[in-house]
VOBA-1610 file (N, C-alpha, C; in pm, whole numbers, padded with zeros to 5 digits, always signed):
BEGIN
Met+08040+13025+07685Met+08085+12899+07745Met+08012+12781+07676Asn+08090+12685+07620Asn+08022+12576+07551Asn+07958+12480+07652Ala+07872+12391+07596Ala+07789+12306+07682Ala+07874+12211+07767Tyr+07981+12157+07705Tyr+08059+12061+07783Tyr+08135+12128+07898Arg+08188+12250+07874Arg+08258+12320+07982Arg+08162+12352+08096Lys+08040+12392+08060Lys+07940+12420+08163Lys+07907+12293+08241Phe+07892+12184+08169Phe+07866+12054+08233Phe+07981+12016+08327Phe+08105+12036+08281Phe+08224+12002+08361Phe+08230+12087+08489Leu+08205+12217+08476Leu+08212+12306+08592Leu+08104+12272+08695Lys+07984+12242+08647Lys+07876+12207+08739Lys+07907+12079+08814Lys+07957+11981+08740Lys+07993+11855+08806Lys+08105+11876+08907Ser+08205+11958+08870Ser+08317+11984+08960Ser+08268+12050+09088Leu+08177+12148+09074Leu+08124+12218+09192Leu+08051+12122+09285Trp+07967+12036+09227Trp+07893+11941+09309Trp+07988+11847+09383Tyr+08092+11803+09316Tyr+08185+11709+09380Tyr+08270+11779+09487Ile+08300+11907+09468Ile+08374+11981+09572Ile+08287+11995+09698Val+08159+12026+09677Val+08066+12036+09791Val+08055+11900+09861Thr+08043+11794+09781Thr+08033+11659+09840Thr+08159+11623+09917Leu+08274+11663+09864Leu+08401+11635+09933Leu+08407+11708+10067Phe+08360+11834+10068Phe+08361+11909+10195Phe+08270+11841+10298Val+08152+11796+10254Val+08061+11725+10346Val+08128+11597+10397Ala+08196+11526+10306Ala+08264+11401+10346Ala+08374+11430+10448Val+08449+11540+10427Val+08555+11576+10522Val+08495+11609+10659Ala+08383+11684+10659Ala+08319+11721+10786Ala+08269+11597+10860Leu+08207+11503+10786Leu+08157+11381+10849Leu+08273+11294+10898Asn+08381+11289+10819Asn+08498+11211+10862Asn+08556+11265+10991Phe+08548+11396+11009Phe+08598+11454+11134Phe+08502+11429+11249Leu+08371+11447+11222Leu+08274+11448+11331Leu+08236+11309+11382Leu+08208+11216+11290Leu+08152+11086+11330Leu+08241+11008+11427Pro+08374+10998+11403Pro+08456+10923+11501Pro+08452+10986+11640Arg+08434+11118+11647Arg+08434+11186+11776Arg+08303+11171+11851Leu+08200+11114+11785Leu+08074+11087+11853Leu+08078+10954+11928Ile+08184+10875+11904Ile+08197+10748+11977Ile+08232+10778+12121Glu+08166+10708+12212Glu+08192+10730+12354Glu+08332+10682+12392Gly+08393+10751+12490Gly+08526+10712+12537Gly+08628+10821+12514Asn+08738+10815+12589Asn+08843+10915+12578Asn+08976+10845+12548Pro+09020+10846+12421Pro+09142+10773+12385Pro+09266+10830+12452Val+09268+10960+12481Val+09386+11020+12544Val+09406+10965+12686Ser+09296+10939+12755Ser+09310+10883+12890Ser+09371+10743+12883Val+09340+10669+12774Val+09399+10536+12758Val+09551+10547+12740Ile+09592+10642+12653Ile+09736+10661+12631Ile+09804+10708+12759Ala+09739+10804+12830Ala+09798+10857+12954Ala+09812+10746+13058Asn+09711+10658+13066Asn+09717+10547+13163Asn+09834+10454+13132Gln+09856+10429+13002Gln+09969+10343+12963Gln+10102+10407+13000Met+10109+10540+12981Met+10234+10610+13006Met+10263+10626+13156Thr+10158+10624+13237Thr+10177+10652+13381Thr+10167+10528+13467Gln+10175+10411+13404Gln+10169+10288+13484Gln+10284+10286+13585Gly+10251+10261+13711Gly+10352+10258+13815Gly+10369+10392+13886Met+10314+10500+13828Met+10325+10631+13892Met+10215+10647+13997Thr+10248+10711+14107Thr+10149+10730+14215Thr+10118+10878+14240Asp+10202+10965+14189Asp+10181+11109+14209Asp+10069+11158+14117Ser+09957+11200+14175Ser+09841+11240+14094Ser+09871+11365+14010Asp+09955+11458+14063Asp+09987+11578+13985Asp+10067+11541+13859Ser+10160+11449+13877Ser+10240+11405+13760Ser+10152+11337+13657Ile+10058+11252+13705Ile+09966+11182+13613Ile+09881+11284+13538Lys+09834+11388+13613Lys+09752+11491+13547Lys+09833+11569+13443Lys+09961+11594+13475Lys+10046+11666+13379Lys+10063+11585+13251Val+10081+11454+13267Val+10096+11367+13149Val+09969+11372+13064Tyr+09853+11363+13133Tyr+09726+11367+13060Tyr+09710+11501+12988Asp+09736+11613+13060Asp+09720+11747+13000Asp+09814+11765+12880Thr+09935+11708+12890Thr+10032+11720+12781Thr+09979+11652+12655Phe+09927+11529+12672Phe+09874+11457+12555Phe+09747+11523+12503Ala+09660+11572+12596Ala+09536+11638+12553Ala+09569+11762+12469Ala+09672+11839+12512Ala+09711+11958+12436Ala+09774+11920+12303Glu+09854+11812+12304Glu+09921+11771+12180Glu+09821+11727+12074Phe+09717+11654+12119Phe+09617+11606+12023Phe+09504+11707+12002Gly+09504+11814+12080Gly+09408+11923+12058Gly+09269+11896+12112Ile+09250+11790+12194Ile+09115+11761+12241Ile+09075+11849+12360Asp+09167+11936+12406Asp+09132+12029+12514Asp+09063+12153+12457Lys+09051+12160+12326Lys+08987+12275+12263Lys+08843+12241+12225Pro+08759+12346+12206Pro+08622+12319+12158Pro+08624+12246+12024Leu+08514+12175+11997Leu+08508+12092+11876Leu+08524+12174+11749Trp+08465+12296+11745Trp+08474+12375+11623Trp+08617+12420+11596Gln+08693+12448+11706Gln+08834+12484+11688Gln+08914+12364+11637Gln+08881+12246+11693Gln+08948+12125+11647Gln+08923+12103+11498Phe+08800+12134+11452Phe+08766+12113+11311Phe+08850+12203+11220Phe+08864+12332+11259Phe+08941+12422+11173Phe+09090+12389+11177Ile+09138+12344+11291Ile+09278+12297+11297Ile+09295+12175+11205Tyr+09195+12086+11210Tyr+09198+11965+11124Tyr+09201+12005+10976Leu+09115+12104+10938Leu+09112+12148+10800Leu+09247+12209+10758Gly+09303+12292+10847Gly+09432+12355+10816Gly+09541+12252+10795Asn+09544+12152+10884Asn+09645+12046+10869Asn+09622+11963+10743Leu+09493+11942+10711Leu+09459+11864+10592Leu+09510+11931+10466Leu+09498+12062+10460Leu+09546+12136+10343Leu+09697+12125+10328Lys+09765+12099+10439Lys+09911+12082+10435Lys+09950+11933+10416Gly+09847+11847+10402Gly+09875+11704+10383Gly+09905+11632+10513Asp+09871+11695+10626Asp+09896+11635+10757Asp+09766+11577+10811Leu+09759+11444+10822Leu+09637+11379+10874Leu+09644+11357+11024Gly+09747+11408+11087Gly+09757+11399+11233Gly+09843+11282+11280Thr+09849+11269+11413Thr+09927+11162+11476Thr+09833+11056+11530Ser+09866+10930+11507Ser+09781+10820+11553Ser+09780+10815+11706Phe+09661+10797+11763Phe+09650+10777+11908Phe+09705+10640+11948Gly+09660+10538+11873Gly+09694+10400+11910Gly+09837+10362+11881Leu+09899+10425+11779Leu+10037+10390+11742Leu+10127+10511+11762Tyr+10098+10590+11862Tyr+10177+10709+11892Tyr+10326+10674+11906Pro+10419+10749+11844Pro+10401+10876+11776Pro+10398+10867+11622Met+10352+10755+11565Met+10350+10741+11419Met+10244+10834+11359Ser+10275+10887+11242Ser+10178+10973+11174Ser+10078+10887+11097Val+09954+10940+11084Val+09851+10868+11010Val+09891+10852+10864Thr+09956+10954+10810Thr+09998+10948+10669Thr+10092+10830+10645Ser+10188+10810+10734Ser+10284+10700+10715Ser+10217+10564+10730Ile+10119+10554+10822Ile+10047+10427+10841Ile+09968+10392+10715Leu+09894+10492+10663Leu+09813+10467+10544Leu+09902+10441+10422Ala+10015+10511+10416Ala+10107+10490+10302Ala+10160+10347+10300Ser+10179+10289+10419Ser+10227+10150+10425Ser+10115+10051+10396Ala+09988+10091+10420Ala+09875+09998+10402Ala+09821+09996+10259Val+09825+10112+10191Val+09766+10121+10057Val+09827+10021+09958Pro+09959+10003+09953Pro+10014+09904+09857Pro+09961+09763+09881Trp+09940+09723+10007Trp+09886+09590+10036Trp+09743+09577+09982Thr+09663+09683+10004Thr+09525+09680+09956Thr+09520+09675+09803Leu+09604+09756+09739Leu+09606+09757+09592Leu+09654+09623+09538Ala+09756+09566+09602Ala+09810+09437+09555Ala+09709+09325+09571Leu+09618+09339+09668Leu+09513+09238+09685Leu+09396+09263+09590Gln+09352+09390+09584Gln+09229+09421+09511Gln+09246+09423+09360Leu+09349+09489+09310Leu+09360+09509+09165Leu+09367+09378+09088Pro+09457+09284+09124Pro+09457+09157+09049Pro+09329+09077+09069Ala+09270+09085+09189Ala+09146+09009+09213Ala+09033+09063+09125Ile+09023+09195+09114Ile+08918+09255+09030Ile+08939+09219+08884Leu+09063+09229+08836Leu+09091+09202+08695Leu+09067+09055+08660Val+09119+08964+08743Val+09101+08821+08717Val+08952+08784+08724Gly+08883+08834+08828Gly+08740+08805+08842Gly+08660+08859+08725Trp+08697+08977+08678Trp+08624+09039+08566Trp+08646+08961+08437Ile+08770+08925+08407Ile+08799+08854+08282Ile+08735+08715+08282Val+08757+08638+08388Val+08703+08502+08394Val+08551+08505+08398Gly+08494+08596+08479Gly+08348+08604+08492Gly+08281+08636+08360Asn+08336+08733+08286Asn+08275+08769+08158Asn+08289+08657+08056Ala+08402+08590+08055Ala+08421+08478+07962Ala+08321+08365+07992Leu+08306+08331+08120Leu+08212+08224+08157Leu+08068+08265+08129Gly+08034+08392+08154Gly+07898+08439+08128Gly+07864+08434+07981Ala+07959+08473+07895Ala+07936+08469+07750Ala+07921+08325+07701Ile+08005+08235+07754Ile+07996+08094+07714Ile+07861+08035+07755Ala+07816+08069+07876Ala+07687+08018+07924Ala+07573+08065+07834Ala+07580+08190+07788Ala+07474+08244+07703Ala+07475+08179+07565Tyr+07594+08152+07509Tyr+07603+08094+07374Tyr+07575+07945+07374Lys+07632+07874+07468Lys+07620+07728+07469Lys+07482+07681+07512Lys+07424+07749+07612Lys+07294+07713+07669Lys+07294+07565+07714Gly+07180+07498+07706Gly+07173+07357+07741Gly+07223+07327+07882Val+07283+07213+07897Val+07331+07169+08028Val+07439+07263+08080Phe+07522+07312+07987Phe+07630+07403+08029Phe+07575+07524+08103Asp+07468+07583+08048Asp+07406+07700+08109Asp+07332+07660+08238Lys+07268+07544+08236Lys+07190+07502+08353Lys+07280+07470+08473Val+07404+07435+08444Val+07498+07407+08554Val+07570+07534+08596Leu+07615+07611+08497Leu+07694+07731+08528Leu+07611+07840+08597Phe+07492+07868+08543Phe+07416+07980+08596Phe+07380+07964+08744Pro+07323+07849+08786Pro+07296+07834+08930Pro+07424+07844+09015Thr+07535+07794+08957Thr+07662+07803+09031Thr+07703+07949+09050Phe+07695+08029+08941Phe+07728+08172+08951Phe+07636+08240+09052Leu+07507+08208+09041Leu+07407+08272+09128Leu+07437+08241+09275Phe+07472+08115+09301Phe+07502+08076+09439Phe+07627+08148+09491Ile+07733+08150+09409Ile+07858+08215+09452Ile+07837+08364+09474Asn+07763+08427+09383Asn+07742+08572+09393Asn+07657+08610+09514Ser+07573+08517+09560Ser+07488+08548+09675Ser+07562+08539+09808Ile+07686+08485+09804Ile+07764+08472+09927Ile+07839+08602+09952Pro+07818+08667+10067Pro+07896+08789+10096Pro+08046+08759+10103Phe+08128+08862+10073Phe+08273+08847+10075Phe+08320+08783+10206Phe+08271+08837+10315Phe+08328+08796+10444Phe+08287+08653+10482Ile+08164+08611+10439Ile+08121+08473+10468Ile+08210+08374+10392Leu+08231+08403+10264Leu+08318+08315+10184Leu+08460+08314+10240Ala+08506+08431+10286Ala+08640+08440+10344Ala+08650+08353+10469Ile+08548+08358+10553Ile+08550+08277+10676Ile+08547+08128+10642Ile+08464+08090+10544Ile+08456+07947+10504Ile+08593+07899+10453Met+08657+07978+10368Met+08787+07938+10314Met+08894+07937+10421Leu+08884+08032+10512Leu+08979+08036+10623Leu+08969+07908+10707Tyr+08845+07866+10733Tyr+08823+07747+10815Tyr+08872+07619+10744Ile+08833+07607+10613Ile+08865+07483+10541Ile+09015+07473+10507Phe+09064+07578+10437Phe+09201+07568+10383Phe+09309+07618+10480Gly+09267+07698+10577Gly+09365+07749+10672Gly+09371+07668+10800Leu+09255+07651+10865Leu+09254+07587+10996Leu+09244+07435+10988Thr+09161+07383+10894Thr+09140+07237+10887Thr+09252+07167+10809Leu+09276+07214+10684Leu+09376+07148+10599Leu+09518+07201+10617Asn+09530+07321+10676Asn+09662+07384+10697Asn+09741+07402+10567Trp+09668+07429+10459Trp+09736+07448+10331Trp+09794+07590+10318Phe+09726+07687+10379Phe+09767+07827+10365Phe+09767+07896+10501Pro+09849+08001+10516Pro+09848+08078+10642Pro+09711+08145+10662Thr+09677+08168+10786Thr+09544+08221+10815Thr+09543+08373+10840Ser+09659+08434+10856Ser+09657+08579+10884Ser+09789+08643+10843Gly+09782+08776+10825Gly+09902+08854+10795Gly+09931+08862+10645Gly+10030+08947+10611Gly+10071+08962+10472Gly+10193+08878+10441Tyr+10266+08836+10544Tyr+10383+08749+10529Tyr+10421+08696+10667Asn+10513+08602+10670Asn+10558+08547+10797Asn+10633+08655+10875Tyr+10578+08694+10989Tyr+10636+08807+11063Tyr+10769+08774+11129Gln+10810+08648+11122Gln+10944+08615+11171Gln+11050+08648+11065Met+11003+08683+10946Met+11096+08714+10837Met+11110+08866+10823Thr+11224+08908+10772Thr+11247+09049+10742Thr+11217+09071+10593Pro+11132+09174+10563Pro+11099+09198+10422Pro+11223+09217+10336Asn+11232+09142+10226Asn+11343+09154+10132Asn+11299+09091+10000Leu+11386+09087+09903Leu+11349+09035+09770Leu+11390+08890+09750Ser+11410+08816+09858Ser+11447+08675+09845Ser+11327+08591+09802Phe+11355+08475+09740Phe+11246+08386+09697Phe+11165+08338+09817Glu+11232+08320+09930Glu+11163+08271+10049Glu+11059+08373+10096Phe+11099+08501+10097Phe+11005+08604+10143Phe+10891+08622+10042Ile+10924+08623+09912Ile+10819+08639+09809Ile+10720+08522+09816Gly+10773+08401+09840Gly+10685+08284+09854Gly+10593+08299+09974Ser+10646+08356+10082Ser+10563+08378+10201Ser+10452+08478+10171Val+10485+08585+10098Val+10384+08687+10061Val+10275+08624+09975Ile+10316+08540+09878Ile+10218+08478+09788Ile+10127+08382+09864Ser+10185+08303+09953Ser+10102+08207+10028Ser+10004+08278+10120His+10043+08393+10179His+09951+08470+10263His+09846+08543+10179His+09882+08571+10052His+09795+08647+09963His+09683+08560+09905Phe+09706+08427+09897Phe+09617+08342+09818Phe+09473+08338+09869Leu+09451+08310+09996Leu+09314+08293+10045Leu+09230+08420+10035Pro+09279+08538+10082Pro+09197+08659+10062Pro+09176+08690+09914Phe+09278+08663+09831Phe+09266+08690+09688Phe+09157+08603+09625Ile+09162+08473+09651Ile+09068+08382+09585Ile+08926+08402+09636Ser+08910+08443+09761Ser+08774+08467+09813Ser+08710+08587+09745Ile+08790+08689+09712Ile+08737+08805+09638Ile+08711+08767+09492Val+08803+08691+09434Val+08790+08653+09292Val+08662+08573+09268Leu+08634+08475+09356Leu+08518+08388+09334Leu+08389+08467+09334Val+08375+08560+09429Val+08251+08640+09434Val+08244+08734+09313Thr+08358+08789+09273Thr+08359+08877+09156Thr+08323+08802+09030Ile+08375+08679+09016Ile+08341+08597+08898Ile+08190+08576+08890Gly+08129+08543+09005Gly+07985+08518+09007Gly+07906+08638+08956Gly+07936+08758+09009Gly+07864+08880+08971Gly+07885+08915+08824Gln+08009+08907+08777Gln+08038+08941+08638Gln+07975+08840+08542Ala+07978+08712+08577Ala+07924+08609+08489Ala+07773+08626+08472Ile+07703+08657+08581Ile+07558+08677+08572Ile+07527+08797+08481Gly+07599+08907+08503Gly+07575+09027+08423Gly+07603+09003+08275Met+07713+08936+08246Met+07750+08911+08106Met+07652+08815+08040Arg+07608+08715+08112Arg+07512+08619+08057Arg+07381+08689+08020Glu+07331+08773+08112Glu+07204+08841+08084Glu+07217+08936+07965Met+07328+09011+07959Met+07347+09105+07848Met+07362+09032+07715Ser+07433+08919+07716Ser+07453+08841+07593Ser+07321+08784+07542Ile+07239+08732+07635Ile+07109+08677+07595Ile+07021+08788+07537Tyr+07025+08906+07599Tyr+06946+09020+07548Tyr+06990+09056+07406Glu+07122+09063+07385Glu+07173+09100+07253Glu+07141+08993+07149Leu+07147+08865+07190Leu+07121+08756+07096Leu+06976+08756+07046Asn+06887+08818+07122Asn+06745+08821+07083Asn+06703+08955+07023Thr+06798+09041+06993Thr+06764+09170+06933Thr+06739+09153+06783Asp+06675+09253+06725Asp+06635+09245+06584Asp+06755+09236+06490Tyr+06863+09311+06523Tyr+06976+09311+06430Tyr+07043+09174+06421Val+07041+09098+06531Val+07099+08963+06529Val+07012+08870+06446Leu+06880+08876+06466Leu+06789+08790+06390Leu+06796+08823+06241Tyr+06804+08952+06211Tyr+06813+08994+06070Tyr+06945+08948+06007Ser+07052+08956+06086Ser+07183+08912+06036Ser+07183+08764+06007Lys+07114+08686+06089Lys+07107+08541+06066Lys+07029+08511+05939Leu+06922+08587+05916Leu+06843+08567+05794Leu+06924+08600+05670Leu+07016+08696+05684Leu+07101+08733+05570Leu+07214+08634+05548Gly+07229+08539+05641Gly+07332+08436+05626Gly+07471+08479+05670Ile+07477+08583+05754Ile+07608+08627+05805Ile+07661+08521+05901Lys+07790+08500+05897Lys+07854+08396+05978Lys+07826+08419+06128Asp+07810+08307+06201Asp+07787+08316+06345Asp+07903+08384+06417Ser+08026+08357+06368Ser+08142+08417+06435Ser+08138+08569+06423Thr+08092+08621+06307Thr+08082+08766+06290Thr+07974+08824+06380Ile+07858+08756+06384Ile+07749+08804+06470Ile+07792+08801+06617Ser+07860+08694+06655Ser+07904+08680+06795Ser+07997+08793+06833Arg+08081+08835+06738Arg+08175+08943+06769Arg+08100+09073+06803Tyr+07995+09103+06726Tyr+07918+09225+06751Tyr+07836+09212+06881Val+07781+09094+06902Val+07704+09071+07026Val+07793+09089+07148Phe+07913+09030+07139Phe+08006+09039+07252Phe+08047+09184+07277Lys+08070+09258+07168Lys+08113+09397+07182Lys+08005+09481+07250Asn+07879+09465+07208Asn+07769+09541+07269Asn+07744+09500+07413Ala+07754+09370+07440Ala+07729+09321+07576Ala+07838+09365+07673Met+07957+09396+07620Met+08069+09432+07706Met+08061+09575+07761Leu+07983+09662+07694Leu+07984+09804+07732Leu+07949+09826+07880Pro+07835+09772+07930Pro+07806+09792+08073Pro+07907+09722+08164Gln+07966+09612+08115Gln+08065+09541+08196Gln+08192+09627+08214Ile+08227+09700+08108Ile+08344+09789+08117Ile+08317+09902+08218Thr+08193+09951+08219Thr+08156+10052+08318Thr+08172+09995+08459Gly+08125+09872+08477Gly+08138+09807+08608Gly+08284+09790+08648Leu+08369+09757+08550Leu+08511+09741+08580Leu+08573+09874+08625Ala+08537+09982+08555Ala+08590+10114+08592Ala+08547+10152+08733Leu+08422+10124+08767Leu+08374+10155+08902Leu+08445+10070+09007Ser+08465+09941+08975Ser+08531+09851+09071Ser+08674+09896+09098Ile+08745+09936+08990Ile+08883+09980+09008Ile+08887+10111+09087Gly+08791+10199+09060Gly+08788+10326+09131Gly+08757+10313+09278Thr+08680+10212+09312Thr+08639+10196+09453Thr+08715+10084+09522Met+08826+10038+09464Met+08891+09919+09522Met+08958+09946+09657Ile+08990+10076+09686Ile+09053+10104+09816Ile+08963+10059+09930Gly+08832+10081+09914Gly+08739+10039+10020Gly+08656+09920+09980Gly+08699+09848+09878Gly+08616+09743+09820Gly+08592+09622+09908Ser+08693+09574+09975Ser+08678+09450+10052Ser+08744+09463+10188Leu+08701+09562+10262Leu+08761+09586+10393Leu+08744+09466+10485Ile+08623+09404+10478Ile+08594+09293+10569Ile+08685+09174+10540Thr+08713+09149+10412Thr+08803+09038+10378Thr+08940+09060+10440Glu+08989+09182+10435Glu+09119+09213+10496Glu+09114+09190+10647Ile+09001+09227+10708Ile+08989+09209+10854Ile+08988+09062+10889Val+08912+08980+10811Val+08903+08836+10839Val+09042+08772+10837Phe+09125+08811+10739Phe+09258+08750+10725Phe+09368+08834+10790Ser+09330+08937+10865Ser+09429+09028+10927Ser+09533+09072+10824Tyr+09485+09094+10701Tyr+09575+09136+10594Tyr+09612+09282+10617Pro+09739+09319+10602Pro+09783+09453+10647Pro+09745+09565+10550Gly+09617+09570+10511Gly+09569+09676+10423Gly+09488+09778+10499Ile+09415+09862+10427Ile+09337+09969+10487Ile+09231+09914+10583Gly+09166+09803+10544Gly+09058+09747+10624Gly+09104+09707+10763Thr+09217+09640+10772Thr+09268+09595+10902Thr+09305+09715+10990Trp+09369+09815+10930Trp+09406+09933+11009Trp+09282+10010+11053Leu+09179+10014+10970Leu+09056+10084+11008Leu+08989+10012+11124Phe+08986+09880+11118Phe+08928+09801+11227Phe+09005+09822+11357Thr+09138+09822+11348Thr+09222+09846+11467Thr+09197+09986+11523Ala+09184+10084+11434Ala+09162+10222+11478Ala+09029+10237+11551Ile+08926+10168+11500Ile+08793+10177+11565Ile+08800+10116+11705Arg+08870+10004+11719Arg+08881+09939+11851Arg+08956+10027+11950Gln+09053+10106+11902Gln+09136+10188+11991Gln+09087+10333+12000Leu+08970+10363+11940Leu+08919+10501+11936Leu+09024+10596+11879Asp+09093+10549+11778Asp+09201+10628+11718Asp+09140+10723+11614Tyr+09088+10839+11662Tyr+09016+10931+11574Tyr+09095+10970+11449Pro+09220+11013+11462Pro+09293+11055+11341Pro+09306+10945+11236Leu+09331+10820+11283Leu+09347+10710+11188Leu+09213+10673+11124Ile+09105+10676+11203Ile+08972+10649+11147Ile+08939+10754+11040Ser+08960+10882+11076Ser+08929+10991+10982Ser+09015+10980+10856Gly+09144+10948+10873Gly+09233+10938+10758Gly+09193+10825+10664Ala+09161+10707+10722Ala+09125+10591+10639Ala+08993+10615+10565Thr+08893+10663+10638Thr+08763+10685+10573Thr+08770+10799+10472Leu+08854+10900+10500Leu+08870+11009+10403Leu+08935+10957+10275Leu+09033+10870+10290Leu+09099+10811+10173Leu+08999+10732+10089Ile+08914+10653+10155Ile+08813+10575+10084Ile+08713+10667+10014Ala+08668+10773+10087Ala+08570+10866+10030Ala+08627+10937+09907Ile+08752+10980+09916Ile+08814+11051+09802Ile+08828+10958+09682Ser+08867+10833+09705Ser+08882+10740+09593Ser+08748+10713+09525Val+08640+10701+09604Val+08507+10678+09546Val+08461+10801+09467Leu+08480+10920+09526Leu+08439+11042+09457Leu+08517+11060+09327Leu+08647+11034+09331Leu+08729+11048+09210Leu+08683+10953+09101Ala+08652+10827+09141Ala+08607+10727+09043Ala+08476+10771+08978Asn+08380+10814+09061Asn+08250+10856+09007Asn+08264+10979+08920Phe+08346+11075+08966Phe+08365+11199+08890Phe+08428+11169+08753Thr+08530+11084+08753Thr+08598+11051+08627Thr+08503+10984+08529Ile+08423+10889+08581Ile+08329+10817+08493Ile+08223+10913+08438Glu+08172+11003+08523Glu+08069+11097+08474Glu+08126+11190+08368Ile+08249+11236+08390Ile+08309+11328+08293Ile+08336+11256+08160Ile+08385+11132+08169Ile+08412+11056+08047Ile+08282+11026+07972Tyr+08177+10989+08047Tyr+08048+10963+07985Tyr+07997+11089+07913Gly+08009+11203+07982Gly+07964+11328+07921Gly+08042+11361+07795Leu+08168+11315+07792Leu+08254+11344+07676Leu+08223+11254+07558Val+08203+11124+07588Val+08186+11028+07479Val+08041+11006+07438Asp+07947+11038+07528Asp+07806+11017+07496Asp+07727+11145+07520Pro+07704+11225+07418Pro+07631+11351+07434Pro+07490+11334+07491Arg+07430+11215+07471Arg+07295+11194+07524Arg+07293+11201+07676Ile+07396+11143+07741Ile+07404+11146+07888Ile+07426+11287+07937Lys+07517+11358+07868Lys+07543+11497+07907Lys+07417+11581+07895Ala+07343+11564+07785Ala+07223+11643+07764Ala+07117+11613+07868Ser+07100+11484+07900Ser+06998+11447+07999Ser+07033+11501+08137Gln+07163+11498+08173Gln+07204+11548+08304Gln+07194+11700+08310Met+07221+11768+08200Met+07207+11913+08197Met+07060+11953+08215Glu+06968+11872+08156Glu+06826+11903+08171Glu+06782+11885+08314Glu+06836+11779+08381Glu+06799+11754+08522Glu+06846+11868+08610Glu+06964+11924+08576Glu+07018+12028+08661Glu+06953+12162+08631
//
């Protein structure tokens, strides 16, 4: 067995074990929350009923349907069996909708918010960081503190500030939702305009923080590269600044590309709080709703989706690193 195949198998085994632990925690943790969600559903269904036997029958029916009348270990194996069939269960709070259908409707909204925000923030942030490193002077003295200030603001604080200023005070943009709920989704210009106007505030709040982080990283890497021996030697040889800048930029970009790959891999759970602040119909809003309603299946499904996306991103990056850089593979093999 060659070294890379051994490296790949070991990494795969570790990630399978980690996935099993994540599945177990996703099942167990929501069930440690106090309260009985089935009694809430039964109470809603039996409003106006006075016969205690009938009320008990309704409760027992829902308890049996959701499987909470069984011991926890039996519930876990039933959960695992259903998971292998792609069944994440039925939502308590949105009964009788399936968790799979709820998450399937939420994922496109999250991707449509996160992916362009990450890409725009990454491109603009790296460009501004490189300019700050090359220009220096007043340009750097103004840009760097600005980046530092923006990057220090948490996503949700910036989201709340923008919501207050541009949504509530100036009334320039809608404050919640993915589109005007009085409209029926279709491909008309009016509906697309509504989606874009609802998309703007959560999008720009993520972009601004991303720009700050990327700009700081790019500036530091560019300054480091500009002071390396090969750059100084190239200047002494009279090589054009444009040629040197190209090599500096290329070397400084390597860690930034790694950061971009990680951000894209973890974007499903990247800005849950921003979605909650704007009631954007993505994974974050549904997860928040599920926690409020003690909706165990929906909580487990959402967190499992986030965990799998993070594990897949990390696994892919580790495997690619091991493939393209033998030094990383060798060092990790020694550790193991």
